[in-house]
N, CA, C, O and the ligand as a Tripos MOL2 file, in Angstrom:
@<TRIPOS>MOLECULE
protein
  237   235    60     0     0
PROTEIN
NO_CHARGES

@<TRIPOS>ATOM
      1 N           0.8390   -1.2110   -0.0620 N.3       1 MET1
      2 CA         -0.0230   -0.0150    0.1430 C.3       1 MET1
      3 C           0.9220    1.1990    0.0840 C.2       1 MET1
      4 O           1.9700    1.2440    0.7270 O.2       1 MET1
      5 N           0.4800    2.1950   -0.7400 N.am      2 ILE2
      6 CA          1.3290    3.3380   -0.7660 C.3       2 ILE2
      7 C           1.3540    4.2980    0.5740 C.2       2 ILE2
      8 O           0.5530    4.0920    1.4860 O.2       2 ILE2
      9 N           2.1150    5.1290    0.6210 N.am      3 SER3
     10 CA          1.9210    5.9960    1.7610 C.3       3 SER3
     11 C           1.1600    7.3640    1.2560 C.2       3 SER3
     12 O           1.0780    7.7550    0.0920 O.2       3 SER3
     13 N           0.6240    7.9910    2.4430 N.am      4 CYS4
     14 CA         -0.3200    9.2110    2.3450 C.3       4 CYS4
     15 C           0.5760   10.3700    1.5270 C.2       4 CYS4
     16 O           0.0730   11.2590    0.8410 O.2       4 CYS4
     17 N           1.9370   10.1790    1.7380 N.am      5 ARG5
     18 CA          2.7240   11.2120    0.9850 C.3       5 ARG5
     19 C           2.5010   10.9100   -0.6170 C.2       5 ARG5
     20 O           2.2630   11.7580   -1.4770 O.2       5 ARG5
     21 N           2.6320    9.5570   -0.7940 N.am      6 GLU6
     22 CA          2.6320    9.0760   -2.2940 C.3       6 GLU6
     23 C           1.0620    9.3340   -2.7810 C.2       6 GLU6
     24 O           0.7560    9.8600   -3.8510 O.2       6 GLU6
     25 N           0.3000    8.9400   -1.9550 N.am      7 SER7
     26 CA         -1.3050    9.4240   -2.5210 C.3       7 SER7
     27 C          -1.1910   10.7850   -2.7830 C.2       7 SER7
     28 O          -1.6740   11.0950   -3.8720 O.2       7 SER7
     29 N          -0.6650   11.7860   -2.0800 N.am      8 THR8
     30 CA         -1.0430   13.0970   -2.1510 C.3       8 THR8
     31 C          -0.0590   13.5270   -3.4360 C.2       8 THR8
     32 O          -0.3110   14.5110   -4.1320 O.2       8 THR8
     33 N           0.8950   12.8060   -3.6180 N.am      9 ARG9
     34 CA          1.5600   13.1470   -4.9230 C.3       9 ARG9
     35 C           0.8110   12.6760   -6.2080 C.2       9 ARG9
     36 O           0.7380   13.2810   -7.2780 O.2       9 ARG9
     37 N           0.4320   11.8310   -5.9770 N.am     10 LEU10
     38 CA         -0.8070   11.2760   -7.3610 C.3      10 LEU10
     39 C          -1.8960   12.0320   -7.3880 C.2      10 LEU10
     40 O          -2.4690   12.1590   -8.4700 O.2      10 LEU10
     41 N          -2.3620   12.6240   -6.3360 N.am     11 ALA11
     42 CA         -3.6020   13.4640   -6.4160 C.3      11 ALA11
     43 C          -2.9760   14.6800   -7.0140 C.2      11 ALA11
     44 O          -3.6930   15.1760   -7.8840 O.2      11 ALA11
     45 N          -1.9560   15.2500   -6.8260 N.am     12 SER12
     46 CA         -1.6300   16.4310   -7.4920 C.3      12 SER12
     47 C          -1.1460   16.2600   -8.7240 C.2      12 SER12
     48 O          -1.2330   17.1460   -9.5740 O.2      12 SER12
     49 N          -0.5520   15.0330   -8.9580 N.am     13 LEU13
     50 CA         -0.0040   14.6840  -10.4760 C.3      13 LEU13
     51 C          -1.0600   14.4350  -11.3310 C.2      13 LEU13
     52 O          -0.8350   14.5680  -12.5340 O.2      13 LEU13
     53 N          -2.3870   14.0350  -10.8970 N.am     14 GLN14
     54 CA         -3.5620   13.7200  -11.7750 C.3      14 GLN14
     55 C          -4.0040   14.9820  -12.1360 C.2      14 GLN14
     56 O          -4.8500   14.9790  -13.0300 O.2      14 GLN14
     57 N          -3.6180   16.2370  -11.6220 N.am     15 LEU15
     58 CA         -4.0780   17.5700  -12.2590 C.3      15 LEU15
     59 C          -3.2800   17.6950  -13.5580 C.2      15 LEU15
     60 O          -3.8980   18.0680  -14.5560 O.2      15 LEU15
     61 N          -1.8960   17.4080  -13.6610 N.am     16 GLU16
     62 CA         -1.1370   17.5370  -14.8050 C.3      16 GLU16
     63 C          -1.3230   16.6050  -15.8180 C.2      16 GLU16
     64 O          -1.3110   16.9620  -16.9950 O.2      16 GLU16
     65 N          -1.5240   15.2400  -15.4300 N.am     17 ARG17
     66 CA         -1.6490   14.2270  -16.6570 C.3      17 ARG17
     67 C          -2.4490   13.3350  -16.2060 C.2      17 ARG17
     68 O          -2.8680   13.3140  -15.0490 O.2      17 ARG17
     69 N          -2.7870   12.3460  -17.2820 N.am     18 LYS18
     70 CA         -3.7120   11.4270  -16.7550 C.3      18 LYS18
     71 C          -2.9010   10.1990  -16.0890 C.2      18 LYS18
     72 O          -1.9240    9.7210  -16.6660 O.2      18 LYS18
     73 N          -3.3420    9.7290  -14.8880 N.am     19 LEU19
     74 CA         -2.7220    8.6430  -14.2890 C.3      19 LEU19
     75 C          -2.6660    7.4030  -15.0520 C.2      19 LEU19
     76 O          -3.4960    7.1490  -15.9260 O.2      19 LEU19
     77 N          -1.5310    6.4810  -14.6840 N.am     20 SER20
     78 CA         -1.6840    5.1830  -15.4390 C.3      20 SER20
     79 C          -2.5930    4.3380  -14.7780 C.2      20 SER20
     80 O          -3.0870    4.8430  -13.7700 O.2      20 SER20
     81 N          -2.9060    3.3510  -15.0180 N.am     21 LEU21
     82 CA         -4.0570    2.4830  -14.6680 C.3      21 LEU21
     83 C          -3.4660    1.9230  -13.0900 C.2      21 LEU21
     84 O          -4.1150    1.8020  -12.0510 O.2      21 LEU21
     85 N          -2.0160    1.6420  -13.3340 N.am     22 TRP22
     86 CA         -1.7050    1.0440  -11.7670 C.3      22 TRP22
     87 C          -1.3720    2.0680  -11.0290 C.2      22 TRP22
     88 O          -1.1380    1.6770   -9.8850 O.2      22 TRP22
     89 N          -1.2080    3.4850  -11.1730 N.am     23 GLU23
     90 CA         -1.2290    4.6970  -10.3570 C.3      23 GLU23
     91 C          -2.6030    4.7220   -9.7670 C.2      23 GLU23
     92 O          -2.7840    4.8370   -8.5550 O.2      23 GLU23
     93 N          -3.4800    4.6230  -10.5600 N.am     24 ARG24
     94 CA         -4.9490    4.7510  -10.3550 C.3      24 ARG24
     95 C          -5.3700    3.6900   -9.4430 C.2      24 ARG24
     96 O          -5.9690    3.9780   -8.4070 O.2      24 ARG24
     97 N          -5.0990    2.4870   -9.7550 N.am     25 VAL25
     98 CA         -5.4190    1.5090   -8.6660 C.3      25 VAL25
     99 C          -4.8610    1.6620   -7.3490 C.2      25 VAL25
    100 O          -5.6150    1.5620   -6.3810 O.2      25 VAL25
    101 N          -3.5700    1.9030   -7.1820 N.am     26 GLN26
    102 CA         -2.9560    2.4350   -6.1490 C.3      26 GLN26
    103 C          -3.6360    3.3470   -5.1330 C.2      26 GLN26
    104 O          -3.9140    3.1550   -3.9490 O.2      26 GLN26
    105 N          -3.8360    4.4590   -5.9840 N.am     27 PHE27
    106 CA         -4.5180    5.7730   -5.4600 C.3      27 PHE27
    107 C          -5.8350    5.3950   -4.9810 C.2      27 PHE27
    108 O          -6.1440    5.6240   -3.8120 O.2      27 PHE27
    109 N          -6.6180    4.8460   -5.7740 N.am     28 ARG28
    110 CA         -7.9440    4.3970   -5.2460 C.3      28 ARG28
    111 C          -7.7850    3.4570   -3.9530 C.2      28 ARG28
    112 O          -8.5320    3.6250   -2.9880 O.2      28 ARG28
    113 N          -6.9840    2.6530   -3.9560 N.am     29 PHE29
    114 CA         -6.8920    1.5740   -3.0390 C.3      29 PHE29
    115 C          -6.6260    2.2800   -1.5850 C.2      29 PHE29
    116 O          -7.2340    1.9600   -0.5640 O.2      29 PHE29
    117 N          -5.6040    3.3030   -1.6600 N.am     30 HIS30
    118 CA         -5.3260    3.9560   -0.4910 C.3      30 HIS30
    119 C          -6.6010    4.7810   -0.1100 C.2      30 HIS30
    120 O          -7.0830    4.7950    1.0230 O.2      30 HIS30
    121 N          -7.0270    5.3760   -1.0450 N.am     31 LEU31
    122 CA         -8.2570    6.2640   -0.6260 C.3      31 LEU31
    123 C          -9.5550    5.4870    0.1270 C.2      31 LEU31
    124 O         -10.3670    5.9470    0.9300 O.2      31 LEU31
    125 N          -9.4400    4.1970   -0.4170 N.am     32 ALA32
    126 CA        -10.4350    3.3460    0.3590 C.3      32 ALA32
    127 C         -10.2940    3.0670    1.7630 C.2      32 ALA32
    128 O         -11.1940    2.7360    2.5350 O.2      32 ALA32
    129 N          -8.9850    3.2460    2.0340 N.am     33 PHE33
    130 CA         -8.6920    3.0950    3.5190 C.3      33 PHE33
    131 C          -8.3490    4.2850    4.3010 C.2      33 PHE33
    132 O          -8.4800    4.2670    5.5250 O.2      33 PHE33
    133 N          -7.9180    5.3240    3.6750 N.am     34 CYS34
    134 CA         -7.5470    6.5300    4.1980 C.3      34 CYS34
    135 C          -8.6150    7.5990    4.2950 C.2      34 CYS34
    136 O          -9.1570    7.9880    3.2590 O.2      34 CYS34
    137 N          -8.9610    8.1110    5.5020 N.am     35 VAL35
    138 CA        -10.0270    9.1070    5.6540 C.3      35 VAL35
    139 C          -9.1260   10.5540    5.1520 C.2      35 VAL35
    140 O          -9.5430   11.3910    4.3520 O.2      35 VAL35
    141 N          -8.1020   10.5720    5.6960 N.am     36 GLY36
    142 CA         -7.2640   11.8660    5.5570 C.3      36 GLY36
    143 C          -7.2350   12.1890    4.1240 C.2      36 GLY36
    144 O          -7.6640   13.2550    3.6830 O.2      36 GLY36
    145 N          -6.6920   11.1950    3.3560 N.am     37 CYS37
    146 CA         -6.3980   11.5160    1.9050 C.3      37 CYS37
    147 C          -7.8900   11.5790    1.1790 C.2      37 CYS37
    148 O          -7.9100   12.3100    0.1880 O.2      37 CYS37
    149 N          -9.0650   10.9690    1.4940 N.am     38 ARG38
    150 CA        -10.0230   11.0730    0.9980 C.3      38 ARG38
    151 C         -10.5520   12.5840    0.9430 C.2      38 ARG38
    152 O         -11.0090   13.1700   -0.0390 O.2      38 ARG38
    153 N         -10.3780   13.0600    2.2250 N.am     39 ARG39
    154 CA        -10.6270   14.5440    2.5870 C.3      39 ARG39
    155 C          -9.7530   15.3030    1.6830 C.2      39 ARG39
    156 O         -10.2730   16.2740    1.1340 O.2      39 ARG39
    157 N          -8.7900   15.0980    1.4820 N.am     40 ALA40
    158 CA         -7.7640   15.6990    0.7620 C.3      40 ALA40
    159 C          -8.0200   15.7350   -0.7550 C.2      40 ALA40
    160 O          -7.8850   16.7400   -1.4530 O.2      40 ALA40
    161 N          -8.4140   14.4950   -1.1900 N.am     41 GLU41
    162 CA         -8.8070   14.2850   -2.7070 C.3      41 GLU41
    163 C         -10.0680   14.9840   -3.0380 C.2      41 GLU41
    164 O         -10.3050   15.3370   -4.1930 O.2      41 GLU41
    165 N         -10.9750   15.2150   -1.9480 N.am     42 LYS42
    166 CA        -12.2610   16.0630   -2.2300 C.3      42 LYS42
    167 C         -11.7450   17.5450   -2.6990 C.2      42 LYS42
    168 O         -12.3940   18.1870   -3.5240 O.2      42 LYS42
    169 N         -10.5520   18.0380   -2.1270 N.am     43 GLN43
    170 CA        -10.3180   19.3360   -2.3400 C.3      43 GLN43
    171 C          -9.5450   19.3950   -3.6790 C.2      43 GLN43
    172 O          -9.4650   20.4670   -4.2790 O.2      43 GLN43
    173 N          -9.0280   18.3700   -4.1180 N.am     44 PHE44
    174 CA         -8.1320   18.2430   -5.1770 C.3      44 PHE44
    175 C          -9.2580   18.2530   -6.3360 C.2      44 PHE44
    176 O          -9.1330   18.9960   -7.3090 O.2      44 PHE44
    177 N         -10.2890   17.4500   -6.1900 N.am     45 ALA45
    178 CA        -11.2510   17.3720   -7.3390 C.3      45 ALA45
    179 C         -11.9500   18.6560   -7.2790 C.2      45 ALA45
    180 O         -12.5140   19.0160   -8.3120 O.2      45 ALA45
    181 N         -12.0090   19.3930   -6.2660 N.am     46 PHE46
    182 CA        -12.7430   20.7380   -6.4030 C.3      46 PHE46
    183 C         -11.9870   21.6530   -7.2010 C.2      46 PHE46
    184 O         -12.4700   22.3440   -8.0980 O.2      46 PHE46
    185 N         -10.7470   21.6370   -6.8390 N.am     47 MET47
    186 CA         -9.7000   22.3730   -7.6290 C.3      47 MET47
    187 C          -9.5310   22.0450   -9.1550 C.2      47 MET47
    188 O          -9.2840   22.9100   -9.9950 O.2      47 MET47
    189 N          -9.6880   20.7250   -9.4280 N.am     48 ARG48
    190 CA         -9.5680   20.1590  -10.7050 C.3      48 ARG48
    191 C         -10.9060   21.0080  -11.4990 C.2      48 ARG48
    192 O         -10.8750   21.6250  -12.5640 O.2      48 ARG48
    193 N         -11.9140   20.8140  -10.6790 N.am     49 GLN49
    194 CA        -13.1940   21.5200  -11.3350 C.3      49 GLN49
    195 C         -13.1780   23.0220  -11.4700 C.2      49 GLN49
    196 O         -13.7980   23.6000  -12.3630 O.2      49 GLN49
    197 N         -12.4810   23.6120  -10.5960 N.am     50 ALA50
    198 CA        -12.3330   25.1810  -10.7200 C.3      50 ALA50
    199 C         -11.3600   25.5640  -11.9550 C.2      50 ALA50
    200 O         -11.5570   26.4660  -12.7690 O.2      50 ALA50
    201 N         -10.2830   24.6860  -11.9070 N.am     51 THR51
    202 CA         -9.3750   24.8480  -12.8890 C.3      51 THR51
    203 C          -9.9490   24.5480  -14.1590 C.2      51 THR51
    204 O          -9.6560   25.3820  -15.0160 O.2      51 THR51
    205 N         -10.7650   23.4970  -14.5900 N.am     52 SER52
    206 CA        -11.0600   23.2270  -15.6510 C.3      52 SER52
    207 C         -12.0470   24.2050  -16.3870 C.2      52 SER52
    208 O         -12.1180   24.4070  -17.6000 O.2      52 SER52
    209 N         -12.9130   24.8560  -15.2180 N.am     53 ALA53
    210 CA        -13.9930   25.7810  -15.4910 C.3      53 ALA53
    211 C         -13.2270   26.9530  -15.9530 C.2      53 ALA53
    212 O         -13.5530   27.5320  -16.9900 O.2      53 ALA53
    213 N         -12.2150   27.3360  -15.2310 N.am     54 TRP54
    214 CA        -11.4250   28.7220  -15.3710 C.3      54 TRP54
    215 C         -10.9020   28.4340  -17.0000 C.2      54 TRP54
    216 O         -11.1190   29.3290  -17.8180 O.2      54 TRP54
    217 N         -10.2500   27.2410  -17.4240 N.am     55 MET55
    218 CA         -9.7730   26.9760  -18.7850 C.3      55 MET55
    219 C         -10.5260   27.2340  -19.6070 C.2      55 MET55
    220 O         -10.1150   27.8590  -20.5850 O.2      55 MET55
    221 N         -12.0590   26.8080  -19.5110 N.am     56 SER56
    222 CA        -12.8650   26.7200  -20.5290 C.3      56 SER56
    223 C         -13.5180   27.9380  -20.7490 C.2      56 SER56
    224 O         -14.3420   28.0510  -21.6550 O.2      56 SER56
    225 N         -13.2030   28.9230  -19.9490 N.am     57 HIS57
    226 CA        -13.6980   30.4470  -19.8990 C.3      57 HIS57
    227 C         -12.6410   31.2620  -20.7520 C.2      57 HIS57
    228 O         -12.8970   32.2830  -21.3900 O.2      57 HIS57
    229 N         -11.5040   30.6850  -20.6620 N.am     58 LYS58
    230 CA        -10.2940   31.3520  -21.4340 C.3      58 LYS58
    231 C         -10.6130   31.2930  -22.9670 C.2      58 LYS58
    232 O         -11.0900   30.2630  -23.4450 O.2      58 LYS58
    233 N         -10.3820   32.2690  -23.6510 N.am     59 ASP59
    234 CA        -10.5100   32.3450  -25.0170 C.3      59 ASP59
    235 C          -9.3680   31.1970  -25.7330 C.2      59 ASP59
    236 O          -9.2960   31.0810  -26.9560 O.2      59 ASP59
    237 ZN         -3.4720    8.5320    3.2560 Zn       60 ZN60
@<TRIPOS>BOND
     1     1     2 1
     2     2     3 1
     3     3     4 2
     4     3     5 am
     5     5     6 1
     6     6     7 1
     7     7     8 2
     8     7     9 am
     9     9    10 1
    10    10    11 1
    11    11    12 2
    12    11    13 am
    13    13    14 1
    14    14    15 1
    15    15    16 2
    16    15    17 am
    17    17    18 1
    18    18    19 1
    19    19    20 2
    20    19    21 am
    21    21    22 1
    22    22    23 1
    23    23    24 2
    24    23    25 am
    25    25    26 1
    26    26    27 1
    27    27    28 2
    28    27    29 am
    29    29    30 1
    30    30    31 1
    31    31    32 2
    32    31    33 am
    33    33    34 1
    34    34    35 1
    35    35    36 2
    36    35    37 am
    37    37    38 1
    38    38    39 1
    39    39    40 2
    40    39    41 am
    41    41    42 1
    42    42    43 1
    43    43    44 2
    44    43    45 am
    45    45    46 1
    46    46    47 1
    47    47    48 2
    48    47    49 am
    49    49    50 1
    50    50    51 1
    51    51    52 2
    52    51    53 am
    53    53    54 1
    54    54    55 1
    55    55    56 2
    56    55    57 am
    57    57    58 1
    58    58    59 1
    59    59    60 2
    60    59    61 am
    61    61    62 1
    62    62    63 1
    63    63    64 2
    64    63    65 am
    65    65    66 1
    66    66    67 1
    67    67    68 2
    68    67    69 am
    69    69    70 1
    70    70    71 1
    71    71    72 2
    72    71    73 am
    73    73    74 1
    74    74    75 1
    75    75    76 2
    76    75    77 am
    77    77    78 1
    78    78    79 1
    79    79    80 2
    80    79    81 am
    81    81    82 1
    82    82    83 1
    83    83    84 2
    84    83    85 am
    85    85    86 1
    86    86    87 1
    87    87    88 2
    88    87    89 am
    89    89    90 1
    90    90    91 1
    91    91    92 2
    92    91    93 am
    93    93    94 1
    94    94    95 1
    95    95    96 2
    96    95    97 am
    97    97    98 1
    98    98    99 1
    99    99   100 2
   100    99   101 am
   101   101   102 1
   102   102   103 1
   103   103   104 2
   104   103   105 am
   105   105   106 1
   106   106   107 1
   107   107   108 2
   108   107   109 am
   109   109   110 1
   110   110   111 1
   111   111   112 2
   112   111   113 am
   113   113   114 1
   114   114   115 1
   115   115   116 2
   116   115   117 am
   117   117   118 1
   118   118   119 1
   119   119   120 2
   120   119   121 am
   121   121   122 1
   122   122   123 1
   123   123   124 2
   124   123   125 am
   125   125   126 1
   126   126   127 1
   127   127   128 2
   128   127   129 am
   129   129   130 1
   130   130   131 1
   131   131   132 2
   132   131   133 am
   133   133   134 1
   134   134   135 1
   135   135   136 2
   136   135   137 am
   137   137   138 1
   138   138   139 1
   139   139   140 2
   140   139   141 am
   141   141   142 1
   142   142   143 1
   143   143   144 2
   144   143   145 am
   145   145   146 1
   146   146   147 1
   147   147   148 2
   148   147   149 am
   149   149   150 1
   150   150   151 1
   151   151   152 2
   152   151   153 am
   153   153   154 1
   154   154   155 1
   155   155   156 2
   156   155   157 am
   157   157   158 1
   158   158   159 1
   159   159   160 2
   160   159   161 am
   161   161   162 1
   162   162   163 1
   163   163   164 2
   164   163   165 am
   165   165   166 1
   166   166   167 1
   167   167   168 2
   168   167   169 am
   169   169   170 1
   170   170   171 1
   171   171   172 2
   172   171   173 am
   173   173   174 1
   174   174   175 1
   175   175   176 2
   176   175   177 am
   177   177   178 1
   178   178   179 1
   179   179   180 2
   180   179   181 am
   181   181   182 1
   182   182   183 1
   183   183   184 2
   184   183   185 am
   185   185   186 1
   186   186   187 1
   187   187   188 2
   188   187   189 am
   189   189   190 1
   190   190   191 1
   191   191   192 2
   192   191   193 am
   193   193   194 1
   194   194   195 1
   195   195   196 2
   196   195   197 am
   197   197   198 1
   198   198   199 1
   199   199   200 2
   200   199   201 am
   201   201   202 1
   202   202   203 1
   203   203   204 2
   204   203   205 am
   205   205   206 1
   206   206   207 1
   207   207   208 2
   208   207   209 am
   209   209   210 1
   210   210   211 1
   211   211   212 2
   212   211   213 am
   213   213   214 1
   214   214   215 1
   215   215   216 2
   216   215   217 am
   217   217   218 1
   218   218   219 1
   219   219   220 2
   220   219   221 am
   221   221   222 1
   222   222   223 1
   223   223   224 2
   224   223   225 am
   225   225   226 1
   226   226   227 1
   227   227   228 2
   228   227   229 am
   229   229   230 1
   230   230   231 1
   231   231   232 2
   232   231   233 am
   233   233   234 1
   234   234   235 1
   235   235   236 2
@<TRIPOS>SUBSTRUCTURE
     1 MET1         2 RESIDUE 1 A MET
     2 ILE2         6 RESIDUE 1 A ILE
     3 SER3        10 RESIDUE 1 A SER
     4 CYS4        14 RESIDUE 1 A CYS
     5 ARG5        18 RESIDUE 1 A ARG
     6 GLU6        22 RESIDUE 1 A GLU
     7 SER7        26 RESIDUE 1 A SER
     8 THR8        30 RESIDUE 1 A THR
     9 ARG9        34 RESIDUE 1 A ARG
    10 LEU10       38 RESIDUE 1 A LEU
    11 ALA11       42 RESIDUE 1 A ALA
    12 SER12       46 RESIDUE 1 A SER
    13 LEU13       50 RESIDUE 1 A LEU
    14 GLN14       54 RESIDUE 1 A GLN
    15 LEU15       58 RESIDUE 1 A LEU
    16 GLU16       62 RESIDUE 1 A GLU
    17 ARG17       66 RESIDUE 1 A ARG
    18 LYS18       70 RESIDUE 1 A LYS
    19 LEU19       74 RESIDUE 1 A LEU
    20 SER20       78 RESIDUE 1 A SER
    21 LEU21       82 RESIDUE 1 A LEU
    22 TRP22       86 RESIDUE 1 A TRP
    23 GLU23       90 RESIDUE 1 A GLU
    24 ARG24       94 RESIDUE 1 A ARG
    25 VAL25       98 RESIDUE 1 A VAL
    26 GLN26      102 RESIDUE 1 A GLN
    27 PHE27      106 RESIDUE 1 A PHE
    28 ARG28      110 RESIDUE 1 A ARG
    29 PHE29      114 RESIDUE 1 A PHE
    30 HIS30      118 RESIDUE 1 A HIS
    31 LEU31      122 RESIDUE 1 A LEU
    32 ALA32      126 RESIDUE 1 A ALA
    33 PHE33      130 RESIDUE 1 A PHE
    34 CYS34      134 RESIDUE 1 A CYS
    35 VAL35      138 RESIDUE 1 A VAL
    36 GLY36      142 RESIDUE 1 A GLY
    37 CYS37      146 RESIDUE 1 A CYS
    38 ARG38      150 RESIDUE 1 A ARG
    39 ARG39      154 RESIDUE 1 A ARG
    40 ALA40      158 RESIDUE 1 A ALA
    41 GLU41      162 RESIDUE 1 A GLU
    42 LYS42      166 RESIDUE 1 A LYS
    43 GLN43      170 RESIDUE 1 A GLN
    44 PHE44      174 RESIDUE 1 A PHE
    45 ALA45      178 RESIDUE 1 A ALA
    46 PHE46      182 RESIDUE 1 A PHE
    47 MET47      186 RESIDUE 1 A MET
    48 ARG48      190 RESIDUE 1 A ARG
    49 GLN49      194 RESIDUE 1 A GLN
    50 ALA50      198 RESIDUE 1 A ALA
    51 THR51      202 RESIDUE 1 A THR
    52 SER52      206 RESIDUE 1 A SER
    53 ALA53      210 RESIDUE 1 A ALA
    54 TRP54      214 RESIDUE 1 A TRP
    55 MET55      218 RESIDUE 1 A MET
    56 SER56      222 RESIDUE 1 A SER
    57 HIS57      226 RESIDUE 1 A HIS
    58 LYS58      230 RESIDUE 1 A LYS
    59 ASP59      234 RESIDUE 1 A ASP
    60 ZN60       237 GROUP 0 **** ****
């Protein structure tokens, strides 16, 4: 199982590029067991949404 640190790294990495299948599996698996990272992931998801909303408003 990956560490919280690694999980956080993947959470921010997925903002930059698509995660590989294996990275996604490790990340999801960690989130299934770790409340702290689940909470952090929600914030990342919000940021992702906000970023893509901002991007789509750009010309
Ligand atoms: Zn964690």
